[in-house]
N, C-alpha and C positions, 0 to 999 in steps of 0.2 A: 267343634277341633274331638280328635279323639282324644283321651287320657292317655298316658304312654307312662307306665310302670317299668321303671329301672332300677328300682332294688330287688328284683329277685333272680333268682341260677338264672330266668329267662328271660326277657327284657323282651316288653309286649305291648299294644295296646289293642289284646282282642281277648282283652281279661280272660287272664287265664286261669284265676283263681277260682274264677267260675263253676269252674268245671274239673272236678281233681280229679276224675279218670282221667281226663287227658294231659292236665299235668304231668303225672305220675307219666302216662307214657314217653311224655318227649324230654322228662327226669329222667328217663331210661333208658332214652333213647342216645341219651346228653354223653353219653361218654364214651361210650361207643364213637360215637363223631370227634372226638377231642384225640382217640386211643386211633383210628384214622389221620386226624390232623397231621398226631407226630410220628406217626408213619409214614406216609408219605404225604406233609402236605414240606414249608420250604426246608429242604436237608442242611444243615451244620448252623442252623438262625434262629431255632424255637430258643431260647433262652435269653435271644439278643432283646434290648429294648428299641422299638422303633417307635417314631411318629407317625401315630395312625389318624386317622378321619373313626368315629364309630356311632354311627346311627342312634338318633338318644330322640330323634322324633319325626312325626309325618310333615310338619311344617315346617311349608318352606326359606322360612327364615328362620335361623338357627336349628337346621335338621340334625346338626352332628357337633361329637365333642374333638377339638383334637389334645393328643399326648400320648407319651411316651407308654407305651406297652410291649408285657410278652404277645407274639402272637400266642399259643394256651390258655393263655387270657383275655382273650379279649373278648370282648360281652356281645357275642353272635345275637343276637332276637328277633325276632315273629310282629315284621311292620304291616301295616294293613294301610293304604289310602284314607283319607277319610271318605266314606259313606257318602254316597250319589245322592239326596233323597229322591225317593218316591222312582228311582231310574228307572228304564224299560230296554228292553230288547229294540237294538240300532239297527239288526241286517235279518233279511232270508226269513223264515213263512210263519216265525215267529214273532219278525215285525213290530212292534208293540203294545207289546204284550208285559209283568211285570219282570222284572231280573229275578234270574234266580237265587233265594238266601241256601236250596237248598239240592245238592245231586239229584236229577229228574233218576230213576232207573231205567227208561232205555237208553238214555244215555253215561251211565257210568261204568260201564268198559273202557268207552274211546276219551270221554274226558278224564280217565286213571291212566292209560295212557300217555294224552296228551300232556300230565302231569310231570310223568316219571320218564319223560324223553327230552320236557326241560330240563327237570331237577339231572340229569346225567349228564348234562353238561356239563354241570357247576361243579361236582370234584374233579372232573376230567381235565379238565384245563390244569387247574390245579397241579394235578402231578404229572401232565404236561409239561408243568413250568417247575416243578419242582428244583431240578441242582444249578436252575440258571444266577443264584446268587453267588455259585462261587466261584463265576464272571463276568462278574455286573463291570459296567464301564463305572461306575459313581458309585454316592453314595446318596446319593438324587436319583437315581433308577432304581439303585436296590428296594429302596423307600417302595418307592409306586410298584415294584411290581411284589411288593407285598402289601399293596394294599386291593386290588388286584387282587393277587391271593386271598385277602380273607372276605372283599367282600363277595367273592366266588361263592363261599361258605354258607356263608349269611342268606346268598339266593337258593342254596341247599336247605340250608332252613328255612324258609319258604313254602319248598312248593313237600320240603318234609309236611309240618303244619297242616297243611292241606289233607295231602295224604293222612295222617294221623285224626284229625278231625270231620272229615269228609267220608273214606270211606273202610271205615272197623278192619278187621282183621287182613284181608284183599292189602288196605291203605300202611298198616303196618312193617307188612311181606314184607313191598317194593320202599317200605325207607329200612328197611336193611340191607335190602339188595341192591342199592347206590353205594351204597360205601362196603361192597362185596363186590364191583367191577371194577375192573383196573385200566388204564389206557394204555394200548397198542399191547395188552395180553394177548396172547394166543389162545386162553384156554374160559374165557369170561374178558374179553373187548366191554370195554365203552358201546354204545343202542349206535354210532352213528360214525360215520370212517374219521371225517376233519380229527376229532375226538381223540384218537390211536394214533395220528400223524407225529412222529416225535416232533417237537420243541427246544433246539441242545443250545440255538447257536441268538442271542438278543434279535439278531437281523428277524429270525424269524417272531420270535418273541413281539416287536413291533407288529409285523404284522399282522400275525395273527389279529392282537387287538385292537388293530384295525379294521383287516379283515373280520373273523370271524365273529371277533365280538359284538359288530357292526354287524350280523347276521340277528346277532342273537333280540338286538336292537328291535327292530324289525317282525320278528319270531313274540316276541314283549310287547309290542304297541301292538301285536295280530290278538295276543289274547290278553292283551287289556281292555278289549273291545268286544269276550268272552257274555254269554247272557248269563253264565254259572257268576257271580256278583265278587264274591268270595277270590275269585282266580284274575276276575277283571282288576279289584282293587290291590292284590298278593304284586302283581306284573309292575303296574303304576308307579307303585314306590320303587323298585327294585329301577327305572327307568331311569329315576334320577340318580342313584346306584351307577351305572352302565356307563354312562354318558362319562364320567372320567377316567374308563376303559381304554375307550378310545382317540379318546384326548391323548394317552400315554401310546399310545398309534402312533397317532399324526405326528404329533411330534415329536416323535424318538425319530422312526421316517429320517421328517423335511430338517434332523441334527444330524443323520447319519447323509444327508444329500449335501445341505450345507457346507459337511467338511472332506467329504468327495472330489469340489470344487474345490475349495480350498487347498489342497492339495496337491492338484492336475497343474493348480497358476505357480506352485513347488517345483515343479520336479519338471525338467529341458522339452522332457517325451509327452507331457501330461498323462503320464501311466501312472494311476495314480497304486494301483498294488505296489511300486516301484517305491512308494513312498509308505505302506503302508498301511493303506486304505480302506475301503472297500470302493470299488470302479460304480460303477450308473449300470453299463452293462447286466452285473451280476445284478444289482439290486432288483433290475427289472426283471430277472429267472425268480427271484423271490415272490416278487410280485405279479406272476405268473401264474405262481403254484399256487400260494394260500388264496388271492381272489377263485379262480376256479374250482379249488377243492372247497371255500364255503360256498362260492354259487349252488356245490351240489344241494349243500342244507337246507335248501328251500321244497326239496324234494322234487317228481316229475312237472312238465310243463302241462300236461293231461295229467288228470287226475281225481277220482271220479272220491278218491276220501277229503280231498279240499274243496269238490261242491259239498258233499253234505258236510260236512263240519260248518261251510255255512249256512247250509242252508237249516241245518238248525241252533242254530247261534251259538255256536260252540266257540267258531275261529270267523274272527272278521277280518276285511282291512285294514291296512298303517292309516290310520284316524280316516277312520267311516262316516264323518261324517262331512270331510269334505268332497263327497261321491254322490251327484244329482240320483242314483239309484240304486235307489239300496234291497231292492229283490233280487236284480242283475236275475233275470228269467227271462229278459228277452233277448239280451247282450250275445253280440258273440268276438271272441279274440284269433287274430291271425297269426298262428304258424307255421315257419318254415319245414316244409318233412324232405325229409333221403327219401326220394326215388329216382331209381337209377342212377346212381352219379347225379344226381342234380336234386336242387330244394329247390319246392314249388310249395307253395302259400297255400295252408289250408284254414279254415273257420273251423273254429271248436266252440262250443257253448263255452259262455264267457265264466258260470262258474267253473265250469272245470280245467278256468285258467286263470283260478286263482291263487297258488303258487307263482305262477309266473307273473301277475299284476305285480303280486311284493315284491319279485325278483326286478320286478324294471325299477322299481322304486330304492333297491339298496343298492341297484349298477349306479343310479342318476346319484345318490349320495352319495358310493365308494367316485365318484366323477370330481368331487366340488374338491378332496381330498388328495387327489393327483394333480389339479389345479397349481393345486394350492404347493408341492412338495415340485414344481417344473416354473412356476414362480421363481422361487426359492433358486434354479440350477441355470433359470435361465440371470437372474442379479450376480452368478455365479458367476458371469464368464462363457456359460460349454452353452453348446446348440443343443447338446442329449434329452429327450422328451420320451418323459415315460407317459407309460402306456396300456390301460387295461386289455388287456383280450378280451378275442370279441368270448362270449359267453356258453357259443359251442363246445371252446376247448377242453380238450384235459376234463372230458365230464364223464367223473363215473355216475352216475344219478339221473333215468330220466329221458324225452327223449329222444338225447345225443347222444349217449352211454353207450361203448362200446363201435362209437364211428370214432371217424380222423379225422380232426380238423385245425388247419394251420389258428395262427392269432389272429387273424383276421373272419376267424367262422367258413373258412371256403375247404370241401373240404375234399384233404388228400387222401391218395392210400397206405397205407400199411407202410411200402417200402419208401416214401414219400418222407412218413413220421419217423423212421427206426433214423434216417438218414438224417432228417433237421432237428428233431427233440432237444439235442445237447446244446444250442441254440436258443431255445426258447426256456426251458427246464434248467432248475442247477445241476450241477453233474455233482457225483463223486466228490471230483477233484473242488472244482467249486463249494462244495461244504465243508470241506478240510480248510480249502482256502480258510473262510470265513471263520471256522472253530482255531484258527494256529491265528487270526491278531486278537483273541476270548480267550488266552492260557490265561493270559494274567488279573486276578480282580483289583479292581482301583477302591482299594477305604481308605485313601487318606479325604477328610472334607474342603472341600473344592474341587477334588482334585478329575479331572475324567480321559476317559483311554485316548488314545493316540486316534482312535477311525470314527471318534465321536467330534461332535460341538458341544460344546456348554448350553445348557438353557437358556430360554432369557431372562426368568427371571426363578425364584424359588417356590416354592410351598406355603402357602396360608400364612404370606405376607412373611417369611423367613426367609435370608437372603439364600444363593445356592452353594452357599459356601456351611451350610447348617451342618450339624451331625446329626442328619437325617435316621441313622441306626448306630448305635454305641456296638458295635461286633469288634470281641477279640477275637480274633484268628486264631487260629490254637494252629 
């Protein structure tokens, strides 16, 4: 078990004190991070006491401490999962050789790009969600928002540690740039498209934490297989925290659809909007948008980069040990290509299809959550069924970008898309309606906004009506 030092400026289990140069560099970066947090983190809540969990260990038993803390004073730290003794590379052309403790020169640029891209998503999501506290449906939800936010901040620290400790001046410059880009900024946007999308309504937040953070889960699982052992150990611990983010999304949407069914029963015409709720067809539109945007994050279906990452041992498949063949030189993957208006199956070398292999697991995982929501809807007396759109729908990256498909994955014309897109994706009117439900935040302990059901239980043994955020509205 690695030793964790919690009584320093930067809690860590990487023996930071033994490398004074690295320690000084990170301590110099820390004020810039706090400045970024105060400028771009949750707006209007920086001085509030929030009941948060803070990582203090990498032991799965008792790894976190729960208590009130003001967010700018949160103990962001550097934690790597314990090393696996004599770990070897588990896939690709270097399979069976010792895992790398330092960055091989030939992979320096590519590894840095992978780490920067992952690191850029962490502050981006905080920026996307910075105004949500002002329309929160309950203190329970407000606290969960802030828990997600501070842990995204810690995940940024995890990537910055790798940049500072293994990439010299280039790494330090990249760490500074992570604090300079801004989500949605026309001149200096975040690297990946989904992380520049507005996230103004809580329905979007729940969809984001379910779909987009789930993409994060699979990217972290793939990086956890990396031959670069410090990256593998870093992402393995990040996965421990990431699970809560997806829980927030899954249960948040479940509570929305539960309340939708309750309000439908109250209305003589089953009109949820007439009762001030979010109707299920609107939930479906938001689902279609955030799922299709998140699917883009896996990259192209046919990718020479993915093939190179796998061959070199930089990035594997999620849970690589579950596959029978870890070299993947002989297999192929069948992918439909659009030719003359028709989809034609073509075989692609398996290594070149590694993004799609990862996307397969992601879609299957998303479906499990949708199945839970549908059981709640059925129990609520409705015959409406939420569905994942086809992965070809509404794509902006990869093989199907620039082409039009319906939610079933069938090719359609631009004119057909223009006619039907409003029934598949949130319109301006839909977004305005959802936002109109969220104009008044709920800060009274135990109270819930009208459009969402209460959670089944509170956090860490506390009741639902616990004062999770001690907030004094201005």
